[in-house]
LUMPAZA-126676 format. One line per field, with one value per residue: residue in three letters; residue number from 1; x, y, z of N, C-alpha, C in turn. Coordinates in steps of 0.1 Angstrom, whole numbers. Layout:
N
residu <- (ALA	...)
num <- (NUM	...)
n_xx <- (X	...)
n_yy <- (Y	...)
n_zz <- (Z	...)
ca_xx <- (X	...)
ca_yy <- (Y	...)
ca_zz <- (Z	...)
c_xx <- (X	...)
c_yy <- (Y	...)
c_zz <- (Z	...)
END
This chain:
285
residu <- (MET	LEU	ASP	ALA	VAL	ILE	ARG	ARG	ARG	VAL	PRO	ALA	ARG	ALA	ARG	LEU	ALA	ALA	GLY	LEU	VAL	LEU	ALA	ALA	VAL	ALA	CYS	ALA	ALA	CYS	GLY	ASP	ALA	GLU	PRO	SER	ALA	SER	PRO	GLY	THR	SER	GLY	THR	PRO	GLY	PRO	GLY	GLU	TYR	LEU	PRO	GLY	LEU	ALA	ALA	THR	VAL	GLU	ARG	PRO	ARG	GLY	ASP	ALA	ARG	ALA	VAL	PHE	LEU	LEU	VAL	PRO	GLY	GLY	ALA	PHE	ARG	ALA	ALA	ASP	PRO	THR	GLY	MET	ARG	ALA	LEU	GLY	ARG	ASP	LEU	ALA	ALA	GLU	GLY	TYR	ALA	ALA	VAL	THR	ILE	THR	TYR	GLY	HIS	ALA	GLY	THR	GLN	THR	TYR	TYR	PRO	ARG	PRO	VAL	GLU	GLU	VAL	ALA	CYS	GLY	LEU	ALA	TYR	ALA	ALA	SER	GLN	VAL	PRO	ASP	VAL	PRO	VAL	VAL	VAL	VAL	GLY	HIS	SER	ALA	GLY	ALA	ASN	LEU	ALA	MET	LEU	ALA	ALA	LEU	ARG	PRO	THR	ARG	THR	ASP	VAL	THR	CYS	PRO	TYR	GLU	PRO	ARG	GLU	ALA	ASP	ALA	VAL	VAL	GLY	LEU	ALA	GLY	VAL	TYR	ASP	ILE	HIS	ARG	SER	ARG	ILE	GLY	GLU	ASN	LEU	PHE	GLY	VAL	PRO	GLN	ASP	GLU	ASP	PRO	GLU	ALA	TRP	ARG	ASP	GLY	ASN	PRO	LEU	THR	TRP	SER	ALA	GLU	ARG	PRO	ASP	VAL	PRO	VAL	LEU	LEU	VAL	HIS	GLY	LEU	ALA	ASP	GLU	LEU	THR	PRO	VAL	PHE	PHE	THR	GLU	ASP	MET	ALA	ALA	ALA	LEU	GLU	GLU	GLY	GLY	HIS	ASP	VAL	THR	THR	LEU	TYR	PRO	ARG	ASP	ALA	LEU	HIS	ASN	ASP	LEU	PHE	ARG	SER	GLU	TRP	ILE	LEU	ASP	ASP	LEU	VAL	GLY	TRP	THR	GLU	GLU	LYS	VAL	LEU	ALA	ASP	ASP	ALA)
num <- (1	2	3	4	5	6	7	8	9	10	11	12	13	14	15	16	17	18	19	20	21	22	23	24	25	26	27	28	29	30	31	32	33	34	35	36	37	38	39	40	41	42	43	44	45	46	47	48	49	50	51	52	53	54	55	56	57	58	59	60	61	62	63	64	65	66	67	68	69	70	71	72	73	74	75	76	77	78	79	80	81	82	83	84	85	86	87	88	89	90	91	92	93	94	95	96	97	98	99	100	101	102	103	104	105	106	107	108	109	110	111	112	113	114	115	116	117	118	119	120	121	122	123	124	125	126	127	128	129	130	131	132	133	134	135	136	137	138	139	140	141	142	143	144	145	146	147	148	149	150	151	152	153	154	155	156	157	158	159	160	161	162	163	164	165	166	167	168	169	170	171	172	173	174	175	176	177	178	179	180	181	182	183	184	185	186	187	188	189	190	191	192	193	194	195	196	197	198	199	200	201	202	203	204	205	206	207	208	209	210	211	212	213	214	215	216	217	218	219	220	221	222	223	224	225	226	227	228	229	230	231	232	233	234	235	236	237	238	239	240	241	242	243	244	245	246	247	248	249	250	251	252	253	254	255	256	257	258	259	260	261	262	263	264	265	266	267	268	269	270	271	272	273	274	275	276	277	278	279	280	281	282	283	284	285)
n_xx <- (25	40	40	66	57	26	-7	-31	-65	-92	-104	-139	-146	-129	-116	-121	-94	-68	-48	-12	10	39	55	52	64	55	40	6	-16	-14	-35	-58	-57	-31	-11	23	51	76	112	133	146	171	167	141	119	84	50	36	56	86	110	119	93	85	61	47	26	14	1	-13	-17	-43	-32	1	23	32	51	65	55	69	56	59	51	45	50	64	89	85	65	51	27	12	-14	-29	-18	-24	-47	-41	-22	-39	-55	-35	-29	-52	-48	-30	-5	19	20	38	33	49	61	84	112	113	114	95	99	124	143	168	184	211	193	164	165	180	162	141	155	159	133	129	144	129	104	112	119	94	81	96	119	107	104	112	96	99	79	73	57	56	76	83	89	114	129	125	138	164	169	168	188	211	244	246	248	247	238	218	206	196	175	172	180	201	186	183	164	144	131	118	94	82	60	46	70	95	124	150	166	178	164	140	117	116	139	154	138	145	173	179	195	205	215	241	254	259	268	278	261	237	242	247	222	206	186	193	220	227	218	229	236	231	220	205	181	147	125	96	80	56	35	11	-4	-20	-11	-10	8	35	58	59	84	102	98	103	130	142	136	150	177	179	175	198	216	213	191	160	133	100	75	46	20	-7	-34	-53	-47	-44	-21	-23	-39	-23	-16	-38	-59	-77	-64	-38	-34	-39	-20	3	3	3	28	46	42	52	78	91	84	85	107	106	86)
n_yy <- (89	66	66	64	51	37	37	17	18	0	-30	-37	-62	-69	-86	-86	-71	-90	-92	-84	-110	-114	-135	-157	-170	-181	-197	-199	-223	-218	-219	-242	-277	-296	-321	-323	-310	-330	-331	-317	-338	-356	-357	-352	-325	-331	-328	-297	-291	-275	-283	-317	-332	-308	-285	-262	-235	-218	-188	-168	-137	-124	-110	-98	-102	-79	-81	-108	-125	-143	-163	-172	-194	-193	-212	-217	-229	-256	-265	-259	-250	-241	-234	-212	-189	-190	-179	-151	-151	-157	-134	-114	-121	-113	-86	-81	-93	-120	-149	-171	-197	-214	-243	-257	-275	-285	-286	-306	-323	-331	-313	-289	-258	-250	-256	-250	-222	-223	-238	-219	-199	-213	-215	-188	-187	-205	-191	-169	-183	-191	-168	-149	-120	-100	-81	-98	-104	-113	-126	-132	-148	-147	-172	-177	-152	-147	-166	-156	-131	-139	-153	-133	-114	-127	-136	-155	-190	-224	-258	-272	-288	-270	-267	-244	-212	-192	-166	-134	-117	-89	-73	-74	-86	-87	-102	-100	-110	-132	-123	-117	-143	-151	-141	-154	-182	-203	-210	-234	-251	-244	-247	-271	-277	-264	-230	-227	-250	-247	-219	-205	-212	-203	-175	-171	-177	-157	-130	-104	-103	-99	-74	-52	-60	-60	-33	-20	-32	-28	-28	-40	-40	-55	-55	-65	-46	-59	-85	-117	-136	-131	-109	-73	-61	-76	-68	-40	-39	-52	-34	-11	-20	-26	-1	12	-2	8	3	10	13	5	7	-8	-8	-21	-15	-33	-58	-93	-121	-140	-125	-111	-123	-123	-111	-89	-74	-69	-67	-43	-25	-39	-41	-13	-5	-20	-9	17	14	-7	-9	16	27	13	24)
n_zz <- (-91	-70	-35	-10	13	16	27	20	8	23	11	5	13	33	61	97	114	126	156	157	159	174	181	165	135	107	79	70	53	19	1	-14	-4	-17	-32	-20	-37	-53	-48	-73	-98	-117	-153	-178	-178	-173	-188	-178	-159	-147	-138	-134	-116	-104	-104	-129	-138	-165	-174	-200	-217	-239	-261	-269	-243	-218	-198	-178	-149	-123	-100	-67	-42	-6	25	48	44	45	29	-3	-17	-47	-52	-42	-54	-80	-89	-89	-109	-131	-131	-136	-162	-174	-173	-192	-189	-187	-166	-145	-123	-98	-80	-55	-41	-6	31	36	15	20	10	10	16	-6	-25	-29	-36	-59	-75	-77	-91	-115	-122	-129	-153	-168	-169	-185	-208	-217	-222	-241	-243	-228	-197	-166	-137	-104	-79	-46	-19	17	30	4	-5	6	-8	-34	-32	-28	-51	-69	-62	-52	-62	-92	-89	-92	-85	-96	-125	-149	-176	-192	-207	-187	-167	-153	-128	-135	-117	-83	-61	-28	-7	24	36	49	58	72	81	104	125	124	131	115	102	103	88	63	61	73	95	127	132	144	135	109	101	79	57	67	67	40	30	38	29	35	35	8	1	-11	-36	-71	-75	-94	-96	-92	-63	-47	-17	3	32	54	80	98	99	111	114	105	116	110	111	96	69	72	80	58	38	46	45	18	6	17	3	-23	-38	-56	-37	-30	-5	8	31	38	58	71	62	63	67	46	29	11	-13	-28	-53	-49	-30	-39	-67	-82	-72	-78	-106	-112	-100	-115	-140	-136	-125	-138	-165	-175	-188	-212	-225)
ca_xx <- (38	38	48	75	49	12	-17	-42	-79	-95	-115	-152	-147	-118	-120	-117	-80	-63	-36	1	16	53	62	50	68	52	30	-5	-17	-15	-44	-64	-47	-26	1	35	60	88	123	137	155	176	158	135	106	72	40	33	67	97	120	112	86	82	50	46	14	16	-10	-9	-28	-48	-23	14	26	41	61	61	56	71	49	66	43	51	48	73	100	81	55	51	15	10	-28	-34	-13	-27	-58	-34	-17	-50	-59	-24	-31	-64	-43	-20	8	20	24	42	33	58	64	98	115	112	117	86	104	138	151	173	193	206	185	151	168	184	151	134	163	156	119	131	148	118	95	118	118	80	76	109	120	100	110	108	94	97	70	72	49	60	89	86	95	128	136	125	148	177	171	169	199	223	252	242	255	237	241	206	207	184	176	169	191	200	180	182	152	144	125	114	83	81	47	46	81	104	137	161	164	184	153	128	116	115	151	158	131	152	187	179	203	206	224	254	260	263	266	281	249	227	246	245	207	199	185	200	234	228	210	236	238	222	212	196	168	137	119	83	77	42	33	-1	-3	-28	-5	-11	18	48	59	62	98	109	98	109	144	147	135	161	189	179	177	212	224	212	179	148	124	87	69	32	16	-21	-37	-61	-44	-38	-9	-27	-45	-15	-14	-52	-60	-84	-55	-25	-33	-38	-7	14	3	8	42	53	42	60	92	98	81	85	118	103	74)
ca_yy <- (85	58	71	54	43	39	31	14	17	-13	-35	-39	-76	-71	-92	-79	-73	-98	-86	-89	-119	-113	-147	-168	-167	-192	-194	-208	-229	-208	-223	-255	-287	-302	-329	-315	-313	-337	-323	-319	-349	-356	-361	-342	-321	-336	-317	-289	-290	-267	-293	-330	-332	-295	-280	-248	-232	-206	-180	-159	-127	-126	-104	-99	-99	-67	-86	-120	-126	-156	-163	-182	-194	-196	-224	-219	-237	-270	-267	-249	-252	-230	-232	-199	-178	-192	-169	-139	-153	-155	-120	-107	-124	-105	-73	-80	-98	-134	-153	-185	-200	-226	-249	-260	-285	-279	-296	-317	-332	-333	-305	-279	-247	-239	-261	-243	-210	-227	-241	-207	-193	-220	-210	-175	-190	-211	-181	-162	-191	-192	-155	-142	-106	-91	-81	-108	-99	-124	-122	-143	-146	-153	-178	-176	-139	-149	-173	-147	-121	-145	-156	-120	-106	-134	-140	-168	-202	-235	-272	-277	-289	-262	-268	-232	-202	-184	-152	-127	-110	-74	-66	-84	-82	-95	-101	-105	-118	-136	-120	-119	-157	-153	-137	-162	-194	-214	-212	-248	-257	-240	-252	-285	-278	-252	-220	-229	-261	-243	-205	-200	-214	-193	-162	-171	-178	-145	-120	-91	-104	-95	-63	-42	-66	-57	-22	-16	-40	-22	-37	-36	-48	-52	-62	-61	-42	-69	-98	-124	-147	-126	-95	-63	-57	-83	-59	-27	-41	-55	-22	-2	-26	-25	13	15	-8	16	-1	18	5	10	-1	-6	-14	-21	-15	-44	-70	-104	-127	-146	-116	-104	-129	-122	-100	-77	-67	-67	-67	-29	-20	-47	-36	1	-4	-25	0	28	11	-17	-7	31	29	7	31)
ca_zz <- (-85	-58	-24	-4	22	12	34	10	12	27	3	12	19	43	74	109	115	138	162	152	168	172	185	155	122	99	68	69	40	9	-10	-11	-2	-29	-29	-20	-49	-51	-52	-87	-100	-131	-163	-186	-172	-179	-190	-166	-150	-152	-135	-131	-103	-99	-113	-133	-145	-173	-179	-210	-221	-253	-270	-265	-229	-215	-189	-172	-135	-117	-87	-58	-30	7	31	60	39	47	19	-14	-25	-56	-56	-38	-62	-94	-93	-92	-123	-141	-132	-143	-176	-179	-174	-203	-185	-185	-152	-143	-109	-96	-66	-53	-30	8	41	35	5	23	2	18	10	-14	-37	-32	-43	-72	-83	-81	-102	-127	-126	-136	-166	-174	-173	-196	-220	-221	-227	-244	-247	-219	-184	-157	-123	-95	-68	-36	-7	29	28	-10	-7	10	-20	-45	-30	-30	-65	-77	-58	-49	-74	-97	-88	-90	-88	-103	-139	-154	-191	-199	-207	-175	-168	-141	-126	-138	-106	-74	-52	-16	0	38	35	60	52	81	86	118	135	122	138	105	95	102	77	50	61	78	106	134	127	149	128	95	101	66	49	72	62	25	27	44	19	39	31	-6	-1	-19	-49	-82	-71	-105	-96	-83	-53	-41	-5	9	44	61	94	106	96	123	113	102	121	100	111	86	58	75	80	45	30	50	40	3	3	19	-8	-35	-46	-56	-29	-27	5	10	44	39	73	76	54	70	61	33	20	2	-27	-34	-63	-44	-22	-44	-82	-87	-68	-85	-120	-112	-97	-126	-151	-133	-122	-147	-180	-179	-197	-225	-231)
c_xx <- (35	46	56	67	34	3	-29	-55	-82	-106	-128	-153	-137	-124	-115	-102	-76	-50	-23	7	31	60	62	54	66	42	19	-7	-21	-24	-50	-54	-43	-13	14	44	72	100	127	147	161	166	152	122	94	62	37	44	78	110	113	106	82	73	52	33	16	3	-6	-20	-33	-39	-8	16	35	53	56	64	59	66	54	58	52	48	57	85	97	70	57	39	12	-4	-32	-30	-17	-38	-51	-28	-27	-54	-48	-25	-42	-59	-33	-6	7	24	27	42	40	56	79	100	116	115	108	90	119	147	155	182	206	197	172	154	172	172	142	142	161	142	120	135	137	108	99	117	104	75	89	107	111	106	104	107	91	90	69	64	55	74	93	92	110	135	136	136	162	179	173	183	212	231	248	252	246	243	229	209	195	185	173	180	190	194	179	169	154	139	120	104	82	68	47	58	88	118	149	160	169	173	140	128	115	128	156	151	138	166	188	188	202	217	239	261	265	261	269	268	238	230	243	230	199	198	192	215	237	221	216	240	227	214	203	182	158	130	106	82	64	40	20	1	-11	-23	-4	0	33	49	64	76	106	110	105	124	150	146	147	174	190	182	192	221	222	200	168	137	111	81	55	28	1	-26	-43	-58	-38	-28	-13	-36	-36	-11	-28	-53	-66	-75	-43	-24	-31	-24	5	15	8	22	50	53	51	75	99	96	83	96	116	92	78)
c_yy <- (77	64	60	45	47	31	29	15	3	-18	-38	-52	-79	-77	-83	-81	-80	-90	-92	-98	-120	-126	-158	-163	-179	-189	-204	-213	-218	-212	-236	-266	-293	-310	-320	-320	-321	-329	-326	-330	-348	-361	-350	-338	-327	-324	-310	-288	-281	-274	-306	-330	-319	-288	-265	-246	-219	-200	-169	-149	-130	-121	-106	-95	-87	-71	-100	-121	-141	-155	-175	-182	-196	-210	-228	-228	-252	-274	-257	-251	-240	-226	-217	-187	-179	-182	-155	-140	-151	-141	-111	-109	-115	-90	-71	-85	-114	-137	-168	-188	-214	-231	-252	-270	-277	-290	-308	-327	-335	-325	-292	-269	-254	-243	-253	-229	-213	-231	-229	-199	-200	-217	-197	-178	-196	-201	-173	-170	-192	-179	-147	-127	-97	-91	-92	-103	-111	-119	-134	-139	-154	-159	-178	-162	-139	-155	-164	-136	-127	-148	-144	-113	-114	-137	-154	-179	-213	-248	-279	-277	-282	-262	-256	-222	-194	-170	-146	-119	-95	-67	-77	-78	-92	-92	-108	-114	-121	-135	-123	-133	-159	-149	-145	-175	-206	-216	-226	-256	-255	-247	-266	-287	-265	-243	-223	-241	-257	-228	-199	-201	-204	-179	-161	-171	-167	-134	-107	-91	-99	-82	-52	-48	-61	-45	-16	-22	-33	-32	-31	-46	-44	-61	-56	-57	-51	-83	-105	-135	-141	-112	-85	-59	-64	-74	-46	-29	-44	-42	-12	-7	-24	-10	17	9	-2	12	10	9	12	1	2	-14	-13	-24	-27	-57	-81	-111	-132	-138	-112	-111	-129	-109	-87	-69	-62	-63	-52	-23	-26	-42	-22	3	-9	-16	12	25	1	-14	7	33	23	14	39)
c_zz <- (-72	-47	-18	5	19	21	25	16	14	18	11	19	29	56	86	112	128	143	157	163	165	174	174	142	114	89	70	55	30	-3	-5	-11	-16	-26	-30	-32	-44	-54	-66	-88	-114	-141	-170	-179	-180	-182	-177	-156	-156	-149	-132	-117	-97	-109	-117	-141	-152	-177	-189	-213	-235	-263	-265	-250	-227	-206	-184	-157	-131	-103	-79	-45	-17	12	42	56	42	38	9	-23	-34	-58	-53	-47	-77	-99	-96	-106	-133	-142	-138	-158	-182	-180	-184	-200	-186	-171	-152	-128	-107	-81	-66	-42	-17	18	40	24	7	14	9	10	6	-25	-39	-39	-57	-81	-86	-92	-115	-132	-133	-151	-174	-179	-185	-209	-226	-227	-230	-246	-240	-206	-176	-143	-114	-83	-59	-24	5	28	13	-13	-4	-3	-32	-44	-33	-44	-74	-74	-56	-62	-79	-95	-85	-93	-95	-118	-145	-169	-199	-198	-194	-177	-154	-140	-129	-126	-96	-64	-40	-9	13	40	49	55	61	88	100	128	133	130	128	98	93	92	64	50	66	90	114	129	132	142	114	94	87	57	54	68	47	22	33	34	23	36	17	-9	-10	-33	-59	-79	-82	-105	-87	-74	-48	-29	1	21	51	75	103	104	110	124	112	107	110	100	101	73	60	74	66	36	33	44	25	-1	6	8	-22	-43	-45	-49	-27	-16	6	23	45	53	78	69	64	62	47	24	8	-11	-34	-42	-57	-35	-29	-59	-86	-84	-76	-99	-120	-110	-109	-138	-149	-132	-131	-162	-184	-190	-211	-232	-243)
END
């Protein structure tokens, strides 16, 4: 049984922990350089896309998939490079799961709230269409954790023309997430305007606003205590709000994990698989 708070063993290859920097809330590059995705446009998705101009990489296991993971990268709402999370997708496939890694529109492509959330929600529907009849778990890193939480909890509404049957998430995982957008320094990248110019959008785009929605959805939150970019209070506050809202919440705080460690398999794969088996698949056993 997973404890509510777990201090993981440190992998042998762990780097020296950097101090927590409370002043900076941003995401470093989440993989090798790759051209930024264009915002979704009308038309038909091309090969390797889930919406026009938005890439998707699908990894499948050798046999039947037990669940499908939607992997949502971070990038401070001004980038969404999926490269760094694709290795996790391949390793999930080796464990008997399917994985779909996506990108989405962001400030770098002049795409602002609510469209990035709607695109991630369409990514959920796409993942379900690729691997039908299994649970769908959405996993987001950093700013992507914010979008994953919104896509999983916020009542469904979209202006994006999504060509797939709508599908809600069965579970959600946040890795080093930036949740309380009011306390971050990157909110304008998501909304395109300061909070006082559109307070309604800022409230709507704050995952804490929806913490009591869909209380049947289990949540895993992971945050490294050595995170040098995103303060741990984001995860602590999100966990408290979700628990108050009735969610089954598991929190993990690996002691020496830096910000970009948390989408790497050596840090997260075992816990992600174990939590999914216990919290998502147990009823199907």
